[in-house]
Phi, psi and omega in degrees: 000129183271140181282133174290126187284153174273336175227152168248136177236154177208163180231120181235162178251143176213114177048047176069018174243137175279141174245112178267109185261132173235115184242118180284131183270152180279073177221164179284132178280124176243170178301318180292323179290328177293315178300318180296321180297312180299316181294321179299314182296317179300316180297315179298319179293327174295321176298317177295324176298316180294324181287331177048050177236162175297138177216160172241154178248134174239125181237124175256104184257022184307317184256019181291136176269164172295128180250157185289163175303318177302316178293320177300314178301319181296314182290323178297318178300320178298315177290324178294320177297338181253022183306318181300319177300314181293317178300320184281318192239345182286127179273306181191172178228140174239139184226126176258119175225141176222168178085197184291342182282350186308300186295319177299314181299313179299320179298309180298315182300316183289333179283327185261343186243118178265095185306128176277323181232167181304143176234141177228130175269125186254158185262353177233160179271035174238139181302134176267091184296335179294325177297319178298312183299321179300329186266358177287133183274000000 
């Protein structure tokens, strides 16, 4: 039996730049879904390492639930373990959050994530390609 995912991920190309999209699905987060989420992100980051191309990240957190401190530490560790990849290849990050969670999410995100490249919180769940263009060197 396959686990219904908590996130959907995809890798797309835009002007010779990869766009790594992470979209939180409107489902209840369970421990198994969390484990699947962490494993999926690790696998995707391995693919990005192998491709060795400039990429941007788009995260749609519209349906994100409040996660535990342990889960926050776990996801931060995944990103920290891949810091070299981000330093070398990450162009920028865009994040869509809406509703009452916006300010809480931004505060938590800014406390746990030390941005290597520019990050933009967007007001619609559509990628802002002009932000990507602004960050191309």
